[in-house]
C-alpha positions in Angstrom: 93.3 -5.5 -56.9 93.7 -3.0 -54.5 96.5 -0.3 -54.2 99.0 -2.0 -51.8 98.9 -5.1 -53.9 99.9 -3.2 -57.0 102.7 -1.5 -55.3 104.3 -5.0 -54.0 103.6 -6.4 -57.4 105.4 -3.4 -59.1 108.3 -3.7 -56.3 108.9 -7.6 -57.1 108.8 -6.9 -60.9 111.4 -4.5 -60.8 113.8 -6.9 -59.6 115.9 -9.4 -61.6 114.0 -12.8 -61.5 116.9 -14.9 -61.4 118.5 -13.1 -58.7 115.5 -13.1 -56.4 114.8 -16.6 -56.9 118.6 -17.6 -55.8 119.0 -15.1 -53.1 115.6 -14.9 -51.5 113.2 -17.7 -52.4 111.3 -17.2 -49.4 110.5 -13.6 -50.4 109.2 -14.5 -53.6 106.8 -17.1 -52.2 105.6 -14.7 -49.5 105.0 -12.0 -52.2 103.1 -14.6 -54.6 101.0 -15.7 -51.7 100.1 -12.2 -50.6 99.1 -11.1 -54.1 96.9 -14.4 -54.6 95.2 -13.6 -51.3 94.5 -10.0 -52.2 93.1 -10.6 -55.7 90.9 -13.2 -54.1 89.2 -10.8 -51.9 85.8 -9.6 -53.2 86.0 -5.9 -54.7 82.5 -5.3 -53.7 82.8 -6.6 -49.8 81.2 -4.1 -47.2 81.7 -4.5 -43.2 80.5 -2.0 -40.9 79.4 -2.4 -37.0 77.6 0.5 -35.0 77.5 0.5 -31.4 75.8 3.5 -31.3 75.0 5.9 -34.0 76.7 9.1 -35.2 74.0 11.6 -37.0 76.4 13.3 -39.3 78.2 10.1 -40.7 76.5 6.8 -40.0 72.7 6.9 -41.4 70.4 9.0 -43.5 67.6 10.2 -41.5 63.9 10.6 -42.9 60.5 11.5 -41.6 60.6 11.7 -37.9 63.8 9.6 -37.5 66.4 10.9 -35.1 69.7 10.0 -33.2 69.2 10.8 -29.5 71.5 12.0 -26.8 72.3 8.4 -26.2 73.5 7.8 -29.7 70.5 5.5 -30.4 68.7 5.6 -33.5 64.9 6.5 -32.8 62.7 5.8 -35.7 59.5 7.0 -34.0 58.3 8.3 -30.8 54.8 8.9 -29.4 53.6 11.1 -32.2 50.7 9.6 -34.3 50.5 8.9 -38.0 54.3 9.7 -38.6 57.0 7.7 -40.4 60.6 7.4 -39.7 63.3 5.9 -41.8 67.2 5.5 -41.2 69.3 4.0 -43.8 73.0 3.5 -44.4 75.0 6.7 -45.6 75.4 5.2 -49.0 74.5 2.3 -51.5 75.9 -0.9 -50.9 76.6 -3.5 -53.8 74.1 -6.4 -53.7 75.2 -8.1 -56.9 78.3 -9.4 -58.5 80.0 -7.2 -61.3 77.9 -7.8 -64.7 76.0 -10.6 -63.1 72.8 -11.4 -61.6 74.1 -13.3 -58.8 73.1 -11.9 -55.4 75.7 -11.4 -52.8 75.4 -13.1 -49.6 74.8 -10.6 -46.6 74.7 -11.2 -42.7 73.3 -8.4 -40.6 72.3 -8.1 -37.0 70.8 -5.4 -35.1 69.4 -4.7 -31.6 65.9 -2.9 -31.3 63.2 -2.0 -28.8 59.7 -1.5 -29.2 58.1 0.6 -26.3 54.4 1.3 -25.9 53.2 4.9 -25.0 53.4 5.9 -21.5 49.8 6.8 -21.7 48.0 3.7 -20.6 45.1 4.6 -22.6 46.8 4.8 -26.0 47.0 1.5 -27.9 50.3 0.4 -29.2 51.7 -0.2 -32.8 52.8 -0.5 -35.4 56.2 -2.1 -36.0 59.7 -2.1 -37.4 61.0 -3.2 -41.1 64.6 -4.0 -41.9 64.7 -3.2 -45.6 66.7 -3.2 -48.8 65.3 -0.4 -50.9 66.7 1.1 -54.3 66.0 4.6 -53.3 66.2 6.9 -50.2 63.5 9.1 -48.9 59.9 8.4 -47.9 58.2 9.4 -50.9 55.5 6.8 -52.0 55.1 5.8 -48.5 52.2 6.1 -45.8 52.2 5.6 -42.1 50.0 3.4 -39.9 49.7 -0.1 -41.3 51.8 0.5 -44.2 54.6 0.8 -41.8 56.4 3.6 -43.9 57.2 1.0 -46.4 54.5 1.3 -49.1 51.1 3.3 -49.7 47.8 1.9 -50.6 48.4 2.0 -54.4 52.0 0.7 -54.8 51.8 -2.1 -52.3 52.5 -5.4 -54.2 54.2 -3.7 -57.2 57.1 -5.7 -58.7 58.8 -2.5 -59.6 59.2 -1.5 -56.1 62.4 -3.7 -55.8 62.1 -3.9 -52.0 63.1 -6.6 -49.7 62.2 -6.5 -46.1 61.9 -8.4 -42.8 59.1 -7.0 -40.7 58.4 -7.1 -37.0 54.6 -6.5 -36.8 52.5 -5.8 -33.7 49.0 -5.2 -35.4 47.0 -7.9 -37.0 45.9 -6.4 -40.3 43.6 -8.6 -42.3 44.1 -6.4 -45.4 47.8 -7.9 -45.4 46.6 -11.4 -44.3 48.7 -11.1 -41.0 48.7 -14.2 -38.9 48.7 -12.6 -35.6 49.4 -9.2 -33.8 53.0 -10.3 -32.9 54.9 -11.7 -35.9 57.9 -11.6 -37.9 57.3 -11.8 -41.9 59.6 -11.7 -44.9 58.0 -9.0 -47.5 59.0 -9.0 -51.2 57.7 -5.9 -52.8 54.3 -6.0 -50.5 53.3 -6.2 -47.0 51.6 -9.5 -47.7 54.5 -11.7 -46.3 55.6 -14.7 -48.3 56.5 -16.4 -45.0 55.9 -15.5 -41.3 56.0 -16.7 -37.9 55.0 -15.7 -34.2 57.9 -13.7 -32.9 60.1 -15.8 -30.5 62.8 -18.6 -30.4 63.6 -22.3 -29.8 66.3 -22.2 -26.9 69.3 -24.3 -27.8 68.4 -26.9 -24.8 65.9 -29.4 -26.4 63.8 -29.7 -23.2 62.1 -26.4 -23.7 59.7 -25.6 -26.5 59.1 -22.4 -28.6 59.5 -19.4 -26.6 57.1 -16.4 -27.6 58.8 -13.0 -27.2 56.2 -10.1 -27.2 57.8 -7.6 -29.7 56.5 -4.3 -27.9 57.2 -5.0 -24.5 59.9 -2.7 -24.1 62.7 -5.5 -24.0 65.8 -5.3 -26.1 65.8 -8.0 -28.6 68.9 -9.1 -31.0 68.0 -10.4 -34.7 70.2 -12.1 -36.9 69.4 -12.0 -40.8 71.4 -14.2 -43.3 71.1 -14.5 -46.9 73.3 -17.2 -49.0 72.7 -19.5 -51.7 69.1 -18.1 -52.1 67.9 -19.2 -48.7 67.0 -16.4 -46.1 67.4 -17.1 -42.3 66.0 -15.1 -39.5 66.8 -15.6 -35.9 65.8 -13.5 -32.8 66.5 -13.8 -29.1 66.6 -11.5 -25.9 69.8 -9.4 -26.1 72.6 -11.2 -24.3 71.1 -14.5 -25.1 73.5 -16.8 -27.3 72.4 -16.9 -31.1 69.8 -20.2 -31.1 70.9 -22.6 -33.5 67.4 -23.2 -35.0 66.4 -20.1 -36.9 62.8 -18.7 -36.7 62.6 -18.4 -40.3 64.3 -20.5 -42.8 63.2 -19.6 -46.4 64.1 -20.5 -49.9 63.9 -17.0 -51.7 65.8 -16.0 -55.1 66.3 -12.2 -54.8 68.0 -11.8 -58.1 64.9 -10.1 -59.6 64.0 -8.0 -56.6 67.6 -6.5 -56.0 69.2 -4.0 -58.1 73.1 -3.8 -58.5 73.3 -1.4 -55.5 70.7 -0.8 -52.7 70.2 1.2 -49.6 69.9 -0.8 -46.5 68.3 0.4 -43.2 65.1 0.3 -41.1 61.7 2.0 -41.4 58.7 2.5 -39.1 55.7 4.3 -38.4 52.7 5.0 -36.0 48.9 5.6 -36.8 46.2 6.0 -34.3 48.2 3.2 -32.6 51.3 4.7 -31.4 54.8 3.4 -29.7 58.5 4.2 -29.9 61.0 2.3 -32.4 64.8 2.4 -31.4 67.6 0.6 -33.0 70.4 0.4 -30.4 73.1 -1.3 -32.4 73.7 -2.7 -35.9 76.2 -4.6 -37.9 76.3 -5.7 -41.7 78.8 -7.5 -43.9 78.7 -9.4 -47.0 81.8 -11.2 -46.7 82.3 -11.7 -42.9 79.5 -13.7 -41.2 80.8 -13.4 -37.7 81.1 -9.6 -37.7 77.8 -9.7 -35.7 80.0 -10.8 -32.6 81.3 -7.3 -32.4 77.8 -5.8 -31.1 78.0 -4.8 -27.5 74.9 -6.7 -25.9 75.7 -5.5 -22.1 75.0 -2.2 -20.5 72.4 -1.3 -22.9 69.6 1.1 -21.7 66.2 -0.6 -20.7 63.1 0.7 -22.0 60.5 -1.5 -20.2 57.6 0.1 -19.2 57.4 0.4 -15.1 55.5 -2.4 -13.2 52.2 -1.6 -12.1 51.6 -0.1 -8.7 50.7 -2.4 -5.9 47.1 -1.5 -5.7 46.6 -2.5 -9.2 48.2 -6.1 -8.9 46.1 -8.9 -9.3 47.0 -10.3 -5.8 45.8 -7.0 -4.1 42.5 -7.0 -6.2 41.9 -10.7 -5.4 42.4 -9.7 -1.6 40.0 -6.8 -1.7 37.5 -9.0 -3.6 37.6 -11.9 -1.2 37.4 -9.3 1.7 34.1 -8.2 0.2 32.9 -11.6 -0.9 30.5 -12.3 2.0 28.7 -9.0 1.6 28.4 -9.5 -2.4 26.9 -13.0 -1.7 24.4 -11.5 0.4 23.4 -8.9 -2.0 23.6 -11.5 -4.8 21.0 -14.0 -3.3 18.8 -11.4 -2.3 18.7 -9.8 -6.1 18.3 -13.2 -7.4 15.2 -13.8 -5.3 13.6 -10.6 -6.9 15.0 -11.3 -10.4 13.4 -14.8 -10.6 10.0 -13.5 -9.2 9.9 -10.7 -11.9 10.9 -13.2 -14.6 7.9 -15.4 -13.4 5.5 -12.6 -13.7 6.4 -11.8 -17.3 3.8 -12.9 -19.4 4.1 -14.1 -23.0 4.2 -11.1 -25.3 1.4 -10.8 -27.7 1.6 -9.8 -31.4 -0.2 -6.6 -31.1 2.5 -5.4 -28.6 5.0 -5.2 -31.4 3.1 -2.4 -32.8 4.2 -0.2 -29.9 7.5 1.0 -28.6 10.6 -1.6 -28.7 10.2 -3.8 -25.7 12.8 -6.0 -23.6 12.8 -9.3 -24.5 14.0 -12.6 -22.7 17.3 -14.2 -23.9 15.4 -17.7 -23.9 12.8 -16.2 -26.4 15.5 -15.0 -28.8 17.5 -18.1 -28.4 14.5 -20.3 -29.1 13.5 -18.2 -32.3 17.0 -18.6 -33.7 17.5 -22.2 -32.8 20.3 -21.3 -30.5 21.9 -18.6 -32.8 22.7 -21.7 -35.3 25.1 -20.7 -38.3 22.5 -21.9 -40.6 20.4 -18.8 -39.7 23.1 -16.2 -40.1 22.0 -13.8 -42.7 24.4 -11.1 -42.4 27.1 -9.4 -40.6 26.8 -6.2 -38.5 29.4 -3.6 -37.6 30.0 -5.6 -34.2 28.4 -9.2 -34.7 26.2 -11.6 -36.6 22.6 -11.1 -37.7 20.4 -14.1 -37.3 17.0 -14.8 -38.8 14.4 -16.1 -36.1 10.9 -16.9 -35.9 8.9 -16.0 -32.7 6.2 -18.3 -31.1 3.2 -17.5 -33.1 5.1 -17.1 -36.5 6.4 -13.6 -36.6 10.0 -13.5 -38.5 12.5 -11.4 -37.1 16.1 -10.6 -37.7 18.4 -10.5 -34.4 21.7 -8.6 -34.3 24.1 -9.6 -31.7 26.4 -6.7 -30.5 29.6 -7.4 -28.4 30.5 -4.9 -25.8 33.8 -4.6 -27.6 34.5 -2.0 -30.4 32.1 0.7 -28.8 29.5 -2.0 -29.0 27.5 -0.5 -25.9 27.5 2.9 -27.7 26.0 1.3 -30.9 23.4 -0.3 -29.0 22.3 2.7 -27.0 22.2 4.7 -30.4 19.8 2.3 -32.0 17.7 1.8 -29.0 17.4 5.5 -28.4 17.1 6.7 -31.9 15.3 3.8 -34.0 13.4 2.5 -31.0 11.4 5.8 -31.1 11.2 6.6 -34.9 8.1 5.4 -36.9 8.3 5.6 -40.7 7.3 3.1 -43.6 10.7 3.5 -45.0 12.8 2.9 -41.8 13.5 -0.6 -40.3 11.5 -1.3 -37.5 12.9 -2.2 -34.0 10.8 -4.7 -32.4 12.7 -5.2 -29.3 16.1 -5.6 -27.4 17.7 -7.8 -24.9 20.8 -7.6 -22.6 22.6 -10.9 -21.6 25.2 -11.3 -19.2 29.0 -10.5 -19.8 28.3 -7.5 -22.2 26.3 -9.1 -25.3 23.4 -7.2 -26.4 20.8 -8.1 -29.0 18.6 -6.0 -31.1 15.3 -7.6 -32.8 14.1 -6.0 -36.0 11.7 -6.8 -38.7 12.9 -9.6 -41.2 13.7 -7.8 -44.5 13.3 -10.9 -47.1 15.1 -9.5 -49.8 18.4 -8.7 -48.1 20.5 -5.6 -48.7 20.5 -3.2 -51.6 24.4 -3.8 -52.4 23.7 -7.4 -53.1 21.3 -6.6 -55.9 23.0 -3.5 -57.9 26.5 -4.4 -58.6 28.1 -6.6 -61.3 29.2 -9.2 -59.0 25.7 -9.8 -57.9 23.4 -12.5 -59.1 21.8 -11.6 -62.4 18.5 -13.1 -61.6 18.2 -10.8 -58.5 19.3 -7.7 -60.2 17.2 -4.7 -59.6 15.7 -3.1 -62.8 15.6 0.8 -63.3 12.1 1.4 -61.8 12.9 -0.8 -58.7 16.1 1.3 -58.2 14.1 4.8 -58.6 11.5 3.6 -56.4 14.0 2.5 -53.7 16.1 5.9 -54.1 12.6 7.7 -53.3 12.2 5.4 -50.3 15.3 6.3 -48.7 15.1 9.9 -49.7 11.8 10.2 -47.8 13.2 8.3 -44.8 16.2 10.9 -44.5 13.8 13.7 -44.8 11.7 12.2 -41.9 15.2 11.9 -39.6 16.1 15.5 -40.6 12.5 17.2 -40.3 9.7 14.9 -39.5 10.4 14.0 -35.6 10.6 15.8 -32.4 14.2 15.9 -32.6 16.9 16.2 -35.7 18.4 12.6 -36.2 22.0 12.4 -38.2 22.3 8.9 -39.5 26.0 9.5 -40.5 26.4 6.1 -42.4 24.0 6.1 -45.2 25.1 3.6 -48.0 23.9 0.6 -50.0 24.3 -2.0 -47.4 22.8 -0.3 -44.9 19.5 -0.3 -47.2 17.5 -3.4 -46.6 14.6 -4.6 -49.0 11.3 -6.0 -47.8 9.1 -8.6 -49.4 7.5 -6.1 -51.8 11.0 -4.5 -52.9 10.5 -1.4 -50.9 13.6 0.3 -49.5 14.3 0.4 -45.7 17.1 2.4 -44.0 18.5 0.7 -41.2 21.6 0.4 -39.1 21.5 3.3 -36.6 24.5 2.4 -34.6 26.3 5.7 -35.5 23.2 8.0 -35.4 23.0 11.1 -33.2 20.1 13.3 -32.4 19.9 17.0 -31.4 17.4 19.5 -31.1 16.0 21.5 -34.3 17.8 24.7 -34.4 21.0 23.3 -32.6 24.3 22.1 -34.1 25.4 18.7 -33.5 27.8 18.2 -30.6 29.7 15.3 -32.0 33.6 15.8 -33.1 34.3 12.3 -33.9 35.1 11.2 -37.6 32.5 8.4 -38.3 31.3 6.7 -41.2 32.5 4.7 -44.0 35.2 5.9 -46.6 33.7 6.8 -50.1 30.4 8.2 -48.5 32.1 11.0 -46.0 31.6 14.4 -47.0 34.7 16.3 -47.1 34.0 18.7 -44.4 33.7 16.0 -42.0 37.7 15.6 -42.3 38.1 19.4 -42.2 35.8 20.2 -39.1 34.9 16.5 -37.7 31.5 17.7 -37.2 28.5 16.0 -38.8 25.3 17.8 -40.1 22.1 17.1 -42.4 24.4 18.1 -45.2 26.8 15.4 -44.6 23.9 12.8 -44.8 22.9 14.7 -48.1 26.3 13.9 -49.5 26.2 10.2 -48.4 22.7 10.2 -50.2 24.2 11.7 -53.2 26.9 9.0 -53.3 24.0 6.3 -52.9 22.2 7.8 -55.9 25.3 7.5 -58.2 26.1 4.0 -57.0 22.7 2.6 -57.6 22.1 4.1 -61.1 25.6 3.5 -62.1 26.1 0.0 -60.6 29.5 0.7 -59.2 30.9 1.1 -55.8 32.3 4.5 -54.6 35.6 3.3 -54.4 37.0 0.4 -56.6 40.6 -0.6 -57.0 42.2 0.3 -60.1 39.5 2.7 -61.1 38.8 6.5 -60.5 36.4 7.4 -57.8 32.6 7.0 -58.8 31.9 10.8 -58.2 35.1 12.0 -60.1 34.3 9.5 -63.0 30.7 10.6 -63.3 31.5 14.4 -63.0 34.1 14.0 -65.8 31.5 12.4 -68.1 29.1 15.1 -67.2 31.8 17.8 -68.4 32.4 15.8 -71.5 28.5 15.8 -72.3 28.7 12.0 -72.0 26.9 11.8 -68.5 24.5 8.9 -69.8 27.6 6.8 -70.4 27.7 6.5 -66.5 24.5 4.4 -66.3 24.5 0.8 -65.7 24.3 -0.6 -69.1 22.3 -3.5 -67.9 19.5 -1.1 -67.2 17.0 0.4 -69.7 16.1 3.6 -68.7 14.3 6.9 -69.6 17.3 9.1 -70.7 15.6 12.5 -69.5 14.7 11.2 -66.3 18.1 9.4 -65.4 19.9 12.6 -66.8 18.0 14.5 -64.1 18.7 11.7 -61.3 22.3 11.6 -61.9 22.7 15.4 -62.0 20.8 15.4 -58.6 23.4 12.6 -57.3 26.1 15.0 -58.4 24.7 18.1 -56.7 23.9 16.3 -53.4 27.4 15.2 -53.4 29.0 18.4 -54.3 32.3 19.2 -52.1 30.8 22.6 -50.9 28.0 22.0 -48.3 26.5 25.2 -48.7 25.8 24.2 -52.7 23.9 21.2 -51.7 20.1 20.8 -51.6 18.1 20.1 -48.6 16.4 16.8 -48.4 13.2 18.5 -48.5 14.2 19.8 -52.1 15.7 16.5 -53.2 12.5 14.6 -52.2 10.2 17.4 -54.4 12.7 16.7 -57.4 12.4 12.9 -57.0 8.6 13.3 -56.6 8.2 15.8 -59.5 6.4 18.1 -57.2 7.1 22.0 -58.0 7.9 25.0 -55.6 9.3 28.2 -56.1 12.7 28.7 -54.6 14.6 32.0 -53.5 12.1 34.2 -55.1 12.5 32.4 -58.6 9.7 31.6 -60.9 11.1 28.5 -62.0 10.1 25.3 -60.4 12.3 23.6 -57.7 13.4 21.0 -60.3 14.8 23.5 -62.8 16.5 25.5 -60.1 18.4 22.7 -58.7 19.2 21.1 -62.0 20.2 24.5 -63.3 22.8 24.9 -60.3 24.5 21.4 -61.0 24.8 22.0 -64.6 26.7 25.2 -64.4 30.2 24.4 -65.3 31.7 27.5 -63.5 30.3 26.2 -60.2 32.5 23.1 -60.6 35.5 24.6 -62.2 36.0 27.5 -59.6 35.5 24.9 -56.8 38.2 22.5 -58.4 40.7 25.5 -58.8 40.5 26.1 -55.0 41.9 22.8 -54.4 44.4 22.9 -57.3 43.2 20.5 -59.6 40.3 19.9 -62.3 38.5 16.9 -61.1 35.9 16.4 -58.2 38.1 16.6 -54.9 38.9 13.1 -53.4 39.2 12.3 -49.8 43.0 12.3 -50.1 42.9 15.5 -51.9 41.1 17.1 -49.2 43.1 15.7 -46.5 46.5 16.6 -48.1 45.1 20.3 -48.5 44.2 20.6 -44.9 46.9 18.7 -43.5 47.9 21.9 -41.6 44.8 21.8 -39.4 43.5 18.5 -39.4 44.2 15.5 -37.1 42.3 12.5 -38.6 41.5 9.4 -36.7 40.8 7.0 -39.6 42.2 4.3 -41.8 42.2 3.9 -45.5 39.3 1.5 -45.4 36.9 2.3 -42.7 36.5 5.5 -40.3 34.8 4.4 -37.2 32.3 2.9 -39.5 30.9 -0.6 -40.5 
């Protein structure tokens, strides 16, 4: 009961009832009706309408969020890898007093997503309207997590977060339906229900009208919740609210909402960048027509200026047609010589495959793979499928198809220029290559009968195909000799940059062969690598790659150290819900329980496996200057002795003494402020002041 009602009731009660009923019957009736209406109003009702925002009173701002000079709430601008969040200035009641009943609510807002003015920058990621129990942006990350959750808390029922996302990035991790959708999120970015952004016009003649979320257009959204049903509707601003909602979902929020919640918006950018703005906002849990108070006319426009006339399709078509006659003549002339050259090409003999990768015809490869039949698919590379094939004469091959998209051309050239000229028994041999029209490339390799190493060491592999201890040690030695050849045994120094179990293939004799040179780079001996891009696979990347964004032979040694540990332990470098592989093995070593890290399915020589695990830890040591060279690693694995650094001890004893020195690990850990082997996230936080990473939490420019 509010203060006014109490005052009126006190005045009425102070009068004599009989006198009042006799002299002023209408006044008594009016007071009683006023009292009943007043006490029937919900105590927890809340209404507000913002046609523009005031920084000091309307919203709480976090991250990069700001109120611009036009009183528009700008969640993010064109800054990469940032989070922006704006919340109503205080918590709002979301449940009835002493009850689990969720109060109904109605909200409407006008938003705009605008791609970067730099045409070369890809747009992303999106906006989420949220209910959250706490302010701030702790526990959130940018990029695909939209500033709502992070890699570890996504899906946690203790989040107590409800949201409606407007997402312009197709993320398979969250099972997104497309790159332009609206979804309902409950404690997770895996939407319980979603639909392509758009609306159904009220006139029944037109079908569904899709709306491009990040076109720069202003869109109005209506979200209502009542009787455990959520309705989400959207339309271009100024359009009458469509009768048919975009989403109509039965959803009980009683276990999600706390008694009081913050309400507002969150957004983020990553490598993909765009601006996210809220122009107006209304909210009510008692008056579902309050949204009619939003001003939808005279709003600023954020639509990207139209393409200059010389870039218009009509202009390009006109120029093309004007040159058509010349092009036809050139094409006919060229076709004559191409056909002549094709007729002169003789069938390739088997002996030719022993020398240099040859250009092969598409017809040969197509026939060998039965037209690239799905039945011949044996794997998936970074940019396409891998097919098994049989050439005329019976030679078995593996054919990788590479699309021109996602740096496919660069991968193709890297493999032909590096692997095509390398010769080593522990490298996958490149037999030939083919370039087809429309940017499709093909690489032809030796066929590896026993597939990739990762399929034979983990716990989810077929028990009948699992490798024993001796096989694993032999394969580790094979890969080590291959890397040593890349670093020191050829005319140029080759950095592989993507050493991992899935890139180690096994021939019919179970020998290990290192393959996939799509990220490889070459430079002269005695020169530093010129690459400055962060490439590879998370879990195998050395910490200095994130600090300096530069690869070296030491970074390949780090990846090889991770490979040693995963092969001997039977664990992936990163597994959900478990500590990182290196940290786990390192902790066991510090506890004098190193042998507990060995795959329990293996029968091992304790002394030898102890040496191999220590070598893996030394190779994956965070300080690159403390890692051995591949020549030293090979000598330890092969048991060859050689004095080092004027010591009389043999190579093996020298290296293993380094890794068993506790002070070496403890001193390095202290420099980072923690006791464990540093993870990539630790290093990234420690150096955030001078690092600009172009990466995701799953893969960094790798496969």
